C-alpha positions as a Markdown table, in Angstrom:
| # | Residue | x | y | z |
|---|---|---|---|---|
| 1 | Met | 0.1 | 0.0 | 0.0 |
| 2 | Arg | 1.3 | 3.5 | -0.9 |
| 3 | Phe | 1.1 | 6.4 | 1.4 |
| 4 | Ser | 1.4 | 9.8 | -0.2 |
| 5 | Arg | 3.4 | 12.5 | 1.5 |
| 6 | Val | 1.4 | 15.5 | 2.9 |
| 7 | Leu | 3.0 | 18.7 | 1.6 |
| 8 | Thr | 3.3 | 21.6 | 3.8 |
| 9 | Ser | 4.5 | 25.1 | 3.0 |
| 10 | Lys | 7.9 | 25.9 | 4.4 |
| 11 | Arg | 8.0 | 29.0 | 6.6 |
| 12 | Val | 11.1 | 31.0 | 7.5 |
| 13 | Ser | 11.4 | 31.6 | 11.3 |
| 14 | Phe | 11.5 | 35.2 | 12.2 |
| 15 | Leu | 11.4 | 34.8 | 15.9 |
| 16 | Ala | 15.0 | 35.2 | 16.9 |
| 17 | Pro | 18.5 | 34.9 | 15.5 |
| 18 | Leu | 19.3 | 32.2 | 18.1 |
| 19 | Val | 16.8 | 29.8 | 16.4 |
| 20 | Val | 18.6 | 30.3 | 13.0 |
| 21 | Ile | 21.9 | 29.6 | 14.6 |
| 22 | Ala | 20.6 | 26.5 | 16.4 |
| 23 | Leu | 19.2 | 25.2 | 13.1 |
| 24 | Leu | 22.6 | 25.9 | 11.3 |
| 25 | Ile | 24.4 | 24.0 | 14.0 |
| 26 | Ser | 22.1 | 21.0 | 13.7 |
| 27 | Leu | 22.6 | 20.8 | 10.0 |
| 28 | Ile | 26.4 | 21.0 | 10.3 |
| 29 | Cys | 26.3 | 18.4 | 13.1 |
| 30 | Ser | 24.2 | 16.1 | 11.1 |
| 31 | Tyr | 26.5 | 16.3 | 8.1 |
| 32 | Ser | 29.6 | 15.7 | 10.2 |
| 33 | Leu | 28.3 | 13.1 | 12.6 |
| 34 | Gly | 26.1 | 11.2 | 10.2 |
| 35 | Thr | 23.0 | 11.8 | 12.3 |
| 36 | Thr | 19.7 | 13.0 | 10.9 |
| 37 | Phe | 18.6 | 16.6 | 11.1 |
| 38 | Phe | 15.7 | 15.7 | 13.4 |
| 39 | Glu | 18.0 | 13.7 | 15.8 |
| 40 | Val | 20.3 | 16.6 | 16.2 |
| 41 | Thr | 17.5 | 19.1 | 16.6 |
| 42 | Ala | 15.8 | 16.9 | 19.2 |
| 43 | Gln | 19.0 | 16.8 | 21.1 |
| 44 | Leu | 19.4 | 20.5 | 21.1 |
| 45 | Met | 15.8 | 20.9 | 22.2 |
| 46 | Thr | 15.8 | 18.3 | 25.1 |
| 47 | Gln | 19.2 | 19.5 | 26.4 |
| 48 | Thr | 18.1 | 23.1 | 27.2 |
| 49 | Ser | 19.7 | 23.9 | 30.6 |
| 50 | Ile | 17.6 | 24.7 | 33.7 |
| 51 | Pro | 19.0 | 27.1 | 36.3 |
| 52 | Ala | 20.0 | 25.7 | 39.7 |
| 53 | Ser | 17.1 | 27.2 | 41.6 |
| 54 | Gly | 14.2 | 29.5 | 41.6 |
| 55 | Val | 12.7 | 28.4 | 38.3 |
| 56 | Val | 8.9 | 29.1 | 37.9 |
| 57 | Asn | 8.8 | 29.9 | 34.2 |
| 58 | Tyr | 9.6 | 26.5 | 32.7 |
| 59 | Val | 8.9 | 27.0 | 28.9 |
| 60 | Gln | 10.1 | 23.8 | 27.2 |
| 61 | Lys | 7.1 | 22.5 | 25.3 |
| 62 | Ile | 7.9 | 19.3 | 23.3 |
| 63 | Thr | 4.4 | 17.8 | 23.4 |
| 64 | Asp | 4.5 | 15.4 | 20.4 |
| 65 | Leu | 5.6 | 12.5 | 22.8 |
| 66 | Lys | 4.7 | 12.7 | 26.5 |
| 67 | Thr | 6.8 | 10.5 | 28.8 |
| 68 | Cys | 6.5 | 9.5 | 32.5 |
| 69 | Gln | 9.3 | 8.5 | 34.8 |
| 70 | Arg | 8.4 | 5.9 | 37.5 |
| 71 | Ile | 10.8 | 5.5 | 40.3 |
| 72 | Asp | 10.8 | 2.1 | 42.0 |
| 73 | Arg | 11.6 | 1.3 | 45.6 |
| 74 | Asn | 15.2 | 0.4 | 44.8 |
| 75 | Gly | 15.5 | 2.8 | 42.0 |
| 76 | Gly | 16.3 | 5.9 | 43.8 |
| 77 | Ala | 13.7 | 6.7 | 46.4 |
| 78 | Gly | 15.2 | 9.2 | 48.9 |
| 79 | Thr | 18.5 | 9.4 | 47.1 |
| 80 | Leu | 17.9 | 11.7 | 44.1 |
| 81 | Thr | 20.0 | 14.8 | 44.0 |
| 82 | Gln | 18.9 | 18.3 | 43.0 |
| 83 | Ser | 20.7 | 17.8 | 39.7 |
| 84 | Glu | 18.9 | 14.5 | 39.0 |
| 85 | Leu | 15.5 | 16.1 | 39.9 |
| 86 | Arg | 16.1 | 18.9 | 37.5 |
| 87 | Asp | 16.9 | 16.5 | 34.7 |
| 88 | Ile | 13.6 | 14.7 | 35.4 |
| 89 | Ala | 11.7 | 18.0 | 35.4 |
| 90 | Arg | 13.4 | 19.0 | 32.1 |
| 91 | Asn | 12.9 | 15.7 | 30.2 |
| 92 | Phe | 9.6 | 14.2 | 31.5 |
| 93 | Asp | 6.0 | 15.2 | 31.5 |
| 94 | Ser | 4.9 | 13.1 | 34.4 |
| 95 | Trp | 6.4 | 11.4 | 37.5 |
| 96 | Ile | 5.3 | 8.5 | 39.7 |
| 97 | Thr | 6.9 | 7.6 | 43.1 |
| 98 | His | 6.2 | 3.9 | 43.2 |
| 99 | Trp | 6.3 | 2.6 | 46.7 |
| 100 | Pro | 4.3 | 3.6 | 49.8 |
| 101 | Asp | 7.1 | 3.6 | 52.3 |
| 102 | Leu | 8.9 | 6.7 | 51.0 |
| 103 | Ser | 10.0 | 9.1 | 53.6 |
| 104 | Asp | 9.0 | 12.7 | 53.7 |
| 105 | Val | 12.2 | 13.3 | 51.7 |
| 106 | Gly | 11.0 | 11.1 | 48.9 |
| 107 | His | 7.5 | 12.6 | 48.8 |
| 108 | Ser | 9.0 | 16.1 | 48.8 |
| 109 | Tyr | 10.5 | 15.4 | 45.3 |
| 110 | Ala | 7.1 | 16.2 | 43.9 |
| 111 | Glu | 7.2 | 19.8 | 45.1 |
| 112 | Ile | 10.9 | 20.2 | 43.8 |
| 113 | Leu | 9.8 | 18.9 | 40.5 |
| 114 | Lys | 6.8 | 21.3 | 40.4 |
| 115 | Asp | 9.1 | 24.3 | 41.2 |
| 116 | Glu | 11.3 | 23.3 | 38.2 |
| 117 | Asn | 8.4 | 22.4 | 35.8 |
| 118 | Pro | 4.9 | 23.6 | 37.0 |
| 119 | Asp | 3.3 | 21.5 | 34.3 |
| 120 | Ile | 4.8 | 18.1 | 35.3 |
| 121 | Phe | 1.9 | 15.7 | 36.3 |
| 122 | Thr | 2.9 | 14.0 | 39.6 |
| 123 | Gly | 1.5 | 11.0 | 41.4 |
| 124 | Phe | 2.3 | 8.4 | 44.1 |
| 125 | Tyr | 1.7 | 4.6 | 44.4 |
| 126 | Leu | -0.7 | 2.9 | 46.7 |
| 127 | Asp | -1.7 | -0.9 | 46.7 |
| 128 | Val | -5.4 | -1.0 | 47.5 |
| 129 | Ser | -5.8 | -4.8 | 47.6 |
| 130 | Tyr | -2.9 | -5.8 | 49.9 |
| 131 | Leu | -1.2 | -4.5 | 53.1 |
| 132 | Ser | 2.2 | -5.8 | 54.1 |
| 133 | Asp | 2.9 | -7.0 | 57.6 |
| 134 | Ser | 6.6 | -6.0 | 57.4 |
| 135 | Trp | 6.8 | -2.8 | 55.4 |
| 136 | Gly | 4.7 | 0.0 | 54.1 |
| 137 | Ser | 2.9 | 2.9 | 55.6 |
| 138 | Glu | 3.2 | 3.2 | 59.3 |
| 139 | Glu | -0.1 | 5.2 | 59.4 |
| 140 | Leu | -2.1 | 2.4 | 57.8 |
| 141 | Leu | -0.2 | -0.4 | 59.8 |
| 142 | Ala | -1.2 | 1.5 | 63.0 |
| 143 | Leu | -4.9 | 1.4 | 62.1 |
| 144 | Glu | -5.2 | -2.2 | 60.8 |
| 145 | Lys | -7.5 | -4.7 | 62.5 |
| 146 | Asp | -7.8 | -8.5 | 62.0 |
| 147 | Tyr | -11.0 | -8.0 | 60.2 |
| 148 | Trp | -9.4 | -5.9 | 57.6 |
| 149 | Phe | -8.1 | -9.0 | 55.8 |
| 150 | Leu | -9.8 | -11.7 | 53.7 |
| 151 | Lys | -9.6 | -15.3 | 54.7 |
| 152 | Asp | -10.0 | -18.6 | 53.1 |
| 153 | Glu | -12.5 | -21.3 | 54.0 |
| 154 | Asn | -10.3 | -22.5 | 56.7 |
| 155 | Gly | -10.1 | -19.2 | 58.4 |
| 156 | Asn | -6.5 | -18.4 | 57.2 |
| 157 | Ile | -5.7 | -14.9 | 56.0 |
| 158 | Leu | -4.9 | -14.9 | 52.2 |
| 159 | Arg | -1.5 | -13.9 | 51.2 |
| 160 | Asn | 0.2 | -13.1 | 48.0 |
| 161 | Asn | 2.1 | -16.1 | 46.6 |
| 162 | Trp | 4.9 | -14.0 | 45.2 |
| 163 | Leu | 5.3 | -11.8 | 48.2 |
| 164 | Pro | 3.9 | -13.6 | 51.2 |
| 165 | Ser | 4.1 | -10.5 | 53.5 |
| 166 | Leu | 1.2 | -9.0 | 51.5 |
| 167 | Arg | -2.2 | -9.9 | 53.0 |
| 168 | Val | -5.4 | -9.6 | 50.9 |
| 169 | Leu | -7.5 | -6.7 | 52.1 |
| 170 | Asp | -11.2 | -6.8 | 52.6 |
| 171 | Ile | -11.9 | -4.1 | 49.9 |
| 172 | Gly | -15.6 | -4.2 | 50.7 |
| 173 | His | -15.3 | -3.3 | 54.3 |
| 174 | Ser | -16.3 | 0.5 | 54.8 |
| 175 | Glu | -13.6 | 1.0 | 57.5 |
| 176 | Val | -10.9 | -0.2 | 55.1 |
| 177 | Gln | -12.3 | 2.0 | 52.3 |
| 178 | Gln | -12.4 | 5.1 | 54.3 |
| 179 | Ala | -8.9 | 4.5 | 56.0 |
| 180 | Phe | -7.4 | 4.3 | 52.6 |
| 181 | Ala | -9.3 | 7.3 | 51.3 |
| 182 | Asn | -8.2 | 9.3 | 54.3 |
| 183 | Phe | -4.6 | 8.2 | 53.7 |
| 184 | Val | -4.7 | 9.4 | 50.1 |
| 185 | Lys | -6.2 | 12.7 | 51.0 |
| 186 | Gln | -3.5 | 13.4 | 53.6 |
| 187 | His | -0.8 | 12.7 | 51.0 |
| 188 | Phe | -2.6 | 15.2 | 48.7 |
| 189 | Asp | -2.8 | 17.7 | 51.5 |
| 190 | Arg | 0.9 | 17.4 | 52.4 |
| 191 | Tyr | 2.7 | 17.0 | 49.1 |
| 192 | Ala | 2.5 | 18.4 | 45.6 |
| 193 | Tyr | 0.7 | 15.4 | 44.0 |
| 194 | Asp | -1.9 | 15.6 | 41.2 |
| 195 | Phe | -3.0 | 11.8 | 41.2 |
| 196 | Val | -2.8 | 8.5 | 43.0 |
| 197 | Phe | -1.9 | 5.3 | 41.2 |
| 198 | Val | -4.0 | 2.6 | 42.9 |
| 199 | Asp | -2.2 | -0.7 | 42.2 |
| 200 | Asp | -4.0 | -4.1 | 42.0 |
| 201 | Phe | -7.3 | -2.3 | 41.1 |
| 202 | Ser | -9.0 | -5.1 | 39.3 |
| 203 | Ile | -12.7 | -5.3 | 38.7 |
| 204 | Ser | -12.5 | -9.0 | 38.1 |
| 205 | Leu | -11.7 | -11.4 | 41.1 |
| 206 | Asn | -10.5 | -14.1 | 38.7 |
| 207 | Ile | -7.9 | -11.7 | 37.2 |
| 208 | Phe | -6.9 | -10.3 | 40.6 |
| 209 | Arg | -6.3 | -13.8 | 41.7 |
| 210 | Trp | -4.3 | -14.7 | 38.6 |
| 211 | Gly | -1.1 | -16.4 | 39.9 |
| 212 | Ala | -1.3 | -14.3 | 43.1 |
| 213 | Thr | -3.6 | -16.3 | 45.5 |
| 214 | Asp | -4.4 | -19.9 | 45.5 |
| 215 | Ser | -7.9 | -19.8 | 47.2 |
| 216 | Ile | -11.1 | -17.8 | 46.6 |
| 217 | Pro | -11.6 | -15.6 | 49.6 |
| 218 | Val | -14.8 | -15.8 | 51.7 |
| 219 | Asn | -16.9 | -12.8 | 51.6 |
| 220 | Pro | -17.5 | -11.7 | 55.2 |
| 221 | Arg | -20.7 | -10.0 | 54.4 |
| 222 | Thr | -22.3 | -13.3 | 53.0 |
| 223 | Gly | -20.3 | -16.0 | 54.6 |
| 224 | Ser | -19.9 | -17.5 | 51.2 |
| 225 | Leu | -17.0 | -17.5 | 48.6 |
| 226 | Tyr | -16.7 | -14.2 | 46.8 |
| 227 | Thr | -18.4 | -14.0 | 43.4 |
| 228 | Asp | -16.9 | -11.9 | 40.6 |
| 229 | Glu | -20.0 | -9.6 | 40.8 |
| 230 | Glu | -19.5 | -9.0 | 44.5 |
| 231 | Trp | -15.9 | -8.2 | 44.0 |
| 232 | Tyr | -16.7 | -5.7 | 41.2 |
| 233 | Asn | -19.3 | -4.0 | 43.3 |
| 234 | Asp | -16.9 | -3.7 | 46.4 |
| 235 | Met | -14.1 | -2.4 | 44.2 |
| 236 | Leu | -16.5 | 0.3 | 42.8 |
| 237 | Glu | -17.6 | 1.3 | 46.4 |
| 238 | Phe | -13.8 | 1.5 | 47.3 |
| 239 | Leu | -13.3 | 3.9 | 44.4 |
| 240 | Arg | -16.3 | 6.0 | 45.2 |
| 241 | Ala | -15.2 | 6.4 | 48.9 |
| 242 | Met | -11.8 | 7.6 | 47.7 |
| 243 | Lys | -13.2 | 9.9 | 45.0 |
| 244 | Thr | -15.6 | 11.5 | 47.5 |
| 245 | Thr | -12.9 | 12.1 | 50.1 |
| 246 | Ile | -10.2 | 13.5 | 47.8 |
| 247 | Gly | -12.3 | 15.9 | 45.8 |
| 248 | Ser | -10.9 | 17.2 | 42.5 |
| 249 | Lys | -7.5 | 15.0 | 42.6 |
| 250 | Lys | -7.3 | 12.1 | 40.2 |
| 251 | Val | -7.3 | 8.4 | 40.7 |
| 252 | Ile | -5.9 | 5.9 | 38.1 |
| 253 | Gly | -6.0 | 2.3 | 38.5 |
| 254 | Asn | -3.8 | -0.4 | 37.0 |
| 255 | Thr | -4.9 | -2.9 | 34.5 |
| 256 | Tyr | -3.5 | -5.7 | 32.4 |
| 257 | Trp | -5.3 | -7.4 | 29.5 |
| 258 | Asp | -8.6 | -6.9 | 31.3 |
| 259 | Leu | -8.6 | -3.3 | 30.1 |
| 260 | Ile | -11.2 | -4.4 | 27.5 |
| 261 | Leu | -13.6 | -5.3 | 30.6 |
| 262 | Tyr | -13.8 | -1.8 | 31.8 |
| 263 | Thr | -15.6 | 0.2 | 29.1 |
| 264 | Asp | -19.1 | -1.4 | 29.6 |
| 265 | Lys | -18.9 | -1.0 | 33.4 |
| 266 | Ile | -19.9 | 1.9 | 35.7 |
| 267 | Val | -16.4 | 2.0 | 37.2 |
| 268 | Tyr | -15.0 | 3.2 | 33.7 |
| 269 | Asp | -17.0 | 6.4 | 34.0 |
| 270 | Glu | -16.1 | 7.1 | 37.6 |
| 271 | Ile | -12.2 | 6.5 | 37.4 |
| 272 | Asp | -10.0 | 9.1 | 36.0 |
| 273 | Gly | -7.7 | 6.8 | 34.0 |
| 274 | Phe | -5.5 | 3.7 | 33.7 |
| 275 | Tyr | -2.0 | 2.6 | 34.0 |
| 276 | Trp | -1.8 | -0.4 | 31.6 |
| 277 | Glu | 1.0 | -2.7 | 32.7 |
| 278 | Asp | 0.6 | -5.6 | 30.3 |
| 279 | Thr | 3.4 | -5.3 | 27.7 |
| 280 | Arg | 3.2 | -8.8 | 26.3 |
| 281 | Ile | 2.4 | -9.5 | 22.6 |
| 282 | Arg | -1.4 | -9.9 | 22.3 |
| 283 | Pro | -3.3 | -11.8 | 19.5 |
| 284 | Glu | -4.1 | -9.6 | 16.6 |
| 285 | Gly | -7.8 | -9.6 | 17.5 |
| 286 | Glu | -7.2 | -8.4 | 20.9 |
| 287 | Ile | -5.0 | -5.7 | 19.5 |
| 288 | Asp | -8.0 | -4.4 | 17.5 |
| 289 | Lys | -10.1 | -4.3 | 20.7 |
| 290 | Leu | -7.4 | -2.6 | 22.9 |
| 291 | Leu | -6.6 | 0.0 | 20.2 |
| 292 | Ala | -10.4 | 0.9 | 20.1 |
| 293 | Val | -10.5 | 1.0 | 24.0 |
| 294 | Ala | -7.4 | 3.2 | 23.9 |
| 295 | Gln | -8.7 | 5.5 | 21.2 |
| 296 | Gln | -12.1 | 5.8 | 23.2 |
| 297 | Met | -10.1 | 6.7 | 26.4 |
| 298 | Thr | -8.1 | 9.4 | 24.6 |
| 299 | Glu | -11.1 | 11.0 | 23.0 |
| 300 | Glu | -12.9 | 11.1 | 26.4 |
| 301 | Gly | -9.9 | 12.7 | 28.1 |
| 302 | Lys | -9.0 | 9.8 | 30.4 |
| 303 | Ile | -5.5 | 9.7 | 31.8 |
| 304 | Trp | -3.5 | 7.0 | 30.1 |
| 305 | Val | -0.1 | 5.7 | 31.3 |
| 306 | Tyr | 1.1 | 3.0 | 29.0 |
| 307 | Gly | 4.0 | 0.7 | 29.9 |
| 308 | Gly | 5.3 | -1.3 | 32.9 |
| 309 | Ala | 7.8 | -4.0 | 33.0 |
| 310 | Ile | 8.7 | -5.9 | 30.0 |
| 311 | Ser | 7.0 | -9.2 | 30.3 |
| 312 | Asp | 7.8 | -11.1 | 27.1 |
| 313 | Glu | 10.5 | -13.6 | 26.0 |
| 314 | Arg | 11.4 | -11.4 | 23.1 |
| 315 | Pro | 14.4 | -8.9 | 23.1 |
| 316 | Gln | 13.7 | -5.9 | 25.2 |
| 317 | Glu | 14.5 | -3.4 | 22.5 |
| 318 | Gln | 11.9 | -5.0 | 20.3 |
| 319 | Met | 9.3 | -5.0 | 23.0 |
| 320 | Ser | 10.1 | -1.4 | 23.8 |
| 321 | Met | 9.6 | -0.3 | 20.2 |
| 322 | Tyr | 6.4 | -2.3 | 20.0 |
| 323 | Arg | 4.7 | -0.8 | 23.0 |
| 324 | Leu | 5.9 | 2.7 | 22.2 |
| 325 | Cys | 4.4 | 2.5 | 18.6 |
| 326 | Phe | 1.1 | 1.0 | 20.2 |
| 327 | Tyr | 1.1 | 4.1 | 22.4 |
| 328 | Leu | 1.7 | 6.5 | 19.5 |
| 329 | Leu | -1.2 | 5.0 | 17.5 |
| 330 | His | -3.6 | 6.5 | 19.7 |
| 331 | His | -1.5 | 9.2 | 21.7 |
| 332 | Asp | -3.1 | 12.7 | 21.9 |
| 333 | Pro | -0.5 | 15.4 | 22.8 |
| 334 | Asn | -3.2 | 17.6 | 24.2 |
| 335 | Asn | -4.3 | 15.1 | 26.9 |
| 336 | His | -2.8 | 13.3 | 29.9 |
| 337 | Cys | -1.5 | 10.4 | 27.7 |
| 338 | Tyr | 2.0 | 9.2 | 28.7 |
| 339 | Ala | 4.6 | 6.4 | 27.7 |
| 340 | Ile | 6.2 | 5.3 | 30.9 |
| 341 | Leu | 9.8 | 4.7 | 31.7 |
| 342 | Arg | 11.1 | 2.6 | 34.7 |
| 343 | Gly | 14.6 | 2.8 | 36.1 |
| 344 | Asn | 17.3 | 3.5 | 33.4 |
| 345 | Glu | 14.9 | 2.8 | 30.4 |
| 346 | Glu | 15.3 | 5.8 | 28.2 |
| 347 | Tyr | 14.1 | 4.9 | 24.7 |
| 348 | Pro | 11.0 | 7.0 | 24.2 |
| 349 | Asn | 12.7 | 10.3 | 25.2 |
| 350 | Gln | 15.1 | 10.1 | 22.2 |
| 351 | Tyr | 12.0 | 10.5 | 19.8 |
| 352 | Lys | 10.8 | 13.7 | 21.5 |
| 353 | Gly | 10.8 | 16.5 | 18.9 |
| 354 | Gln | 11.0 | 14.1 | 16.0 |
| 355 | Leu | 7.2 | 13.4 | 15.6 |
| 356 | Gly | 5.4 | 16.6 | 15.4 |
| 357 | Gln | 1.6 | 16.6 | 15.8 |
| 358 | Pro | -0.5 | 13.7 | 14.6 |
| 359 | Leu | -2.2 | 14.3 | 11.2 |
| 360 | Gly | -5.1 | 11.9 | 11.9 |
| 361 | Asp | -6.2 | 8.8 | 13.5 |
| 362 | Tyr | -4.4 | 5.4 | 13.2 |
| 363 | Gln | -5.4 | 3.1 | 10.3 |
| 364 | Lys | -4.8 | -0.6 | 9.3 |
| 365 | Ile | -3.2 | -1.2 | 6.1 |
| 366 | Ala | -5.5 | -3.3 | 3.9 |
| 367 | Gly | -4.4 | -7.0 | 3.5 |
| 368 | Thr | -1.8 | -6.7 | 6.3 |
| 369 | Ser | -1.6 | -6.7 | 10.1 |
| 370 | Val | 0.3 | -3.5 | 10.1 |
| 371 | Tyr | -1.2 | -0.4 | 11.8 |
| 372 | Thr | 0.0 | 3.1 | 10.8 |
| 373 | Arg | -0.4 | 6.8 | 11.8 |
| 374 | Gln | 1.2 | 9.7 | 10.2 |
| 375 | Phe | 2.7 | 12.6 | 12.2 |
| 376 | Glu | 4.1 | 15.8 | 10.8 |
| 377 | Lys | 7.7 | 14.6 | 10.8 |
| 378 | Ser | 7.3 | 10.8 | 11.0 |
| 379 | Trp | 5.3 | 7.6 | 10.3 |
| 380 | Val | 4.5 | 5.2 | 13.0 |
| 381 | Leu | 4.1 | 1.6 | 12.1 |
| 382 | Leu | 3.1 | -1.4 | 14.3 |
| 383 | Asn | 3.0 | -5.1 | 13.0 |
| 384 | Ala | 0.5 | -7.0 | 15.2 |
| 385 | Ser | 1.3 | -10.4 | 13.6 |
| 386 | Pro | 4.3 | -12.8 | 13.3 |
| 387 | Asp | 4.4 | -12.3 | 9.6 |
| 388 | Ser | 6.7 | -9.7 | 7.9 |
| 389 | Tyr | 5.2 | -7.2 | 5.4 |
| 390 | Thr | 6.7 | -4.7 | 3.0 |
| 391 | Val | 5.0 | -1.3 | 2.9 |
| 392 | Thr | 5.8 | 1.7 | 0.7 |
| 393 | Ile | 6.0 | 5.2 | 2.3 |
| 394 | Asp | 6.9 | 8.2 | 0.3 |
| 395 | Gly | 8.1 | 6.0 | -2.6 |
| 396 | Thr | 10.4 | 3.9 | -0.3 |
| 397 | Asn | 9.8 | 0.3 | 0.6 |
| 398 | Phe | 10.1 | -0.7 | 4.3 |
| 399 | Val | 10.1 | -4.1 | 5.7 |
| 400 | Val | 8.1 | -4.4 | 9.0 |
| 401 | Glu | 9.2 | -7.6 | 10.8 |
| 402 | Gly | 6.8 | -9.6 | 12.8 |
| 403 | Tyr | 5.7 | -8.2 | 16.1 |
| 404 | Ser | 7.7 | -5.0 | 15.7 |
| 405 | Gly | 7.2 | -1.3 | 15.7 |
| 406 | Gln | 9.0 | 1.4 | 13.7 |
| 407 | Ile | 9.2 | 5.2 | 13.5 |
| 408 | Ile | 10.2 | 6.4 | 10.1 |
| 409 | Pro | 11.1 | 10.0 | 9.5 |
| 410 | Thr | 9.4 | 11.7 | 6.5 |
């Protein structure tokens, strides 16, 4: 299939001589270093220096690709320097502190980031289905009661198979719901956070239990084993208690391949967005459904954080590009729509400034499993099948390998 290039008039910048100088430098560097014009320009744009302190007029706006930095428990909590925080504020559009046992120093990072970049969208992590008996929030641990936890038919408290210190919470108990809602509000009152990321927020009991617990818990309100419908209703009430307590602040829940279950449920209307952690290759039929859901979320202005740990046997570089291109197929630079990075993973940021604005919605190339979307400066391709395809863009043939993504400059 052939795609025609969209011709645009070339305009000469008249804003400042410095812009012209920067462009000339980028052209010279691209010739001498063998890099593309857009690569060098993106580097110049993303390496703009930030003063050491007192910054309130952060002006860098590269919005064609929004990225989120997630800091894990062992990835720097409580140890980041002022210089590292300035780099995060400069290079990222969102930030999540991932673990609930951060000190005040760790939580204070959000305010420092806001001072450097008032537009950065900051959030903190909270597991709403488990509470550890050995680490976590001292405030919640001080409040806990034996009846806060679900038990099996033999009266034993259910624990997570992977982390046995994690006990399964009774999400349907009003005292548990309000204790967690108050905890979240206290964090919003104390620190410069915009949203809370509630982990293990699943509307399906079967998916919540997937690999994590061996037994179906007993519902304390019925005396019988929990049903999927009861779990959904209790999780919905948990969300409502939190939303009522925190006011205008935002709640995003994590999800895996159960994302397609949300859109016909009431909880979809009441939650503010999702963090999709499932990065495995999905069957093509599911990709169609997931892209449709993602597109719907984007159009409705839901917060969308896409990423998480690489969970596939394929090479990380391949999977990284696959999920980045999936994200770009529905990304709206005007909404809270982010590609997430964890630890030292840096691949999305290298494409900032190389895309431009999207020129329309994604489409699927007839007779193939390749999805494509055109941006002002690049084409994004995603092959959702194991088969390779050759596609023609601007008169040039490109081979799109199975289960891969590509970003092709125009």
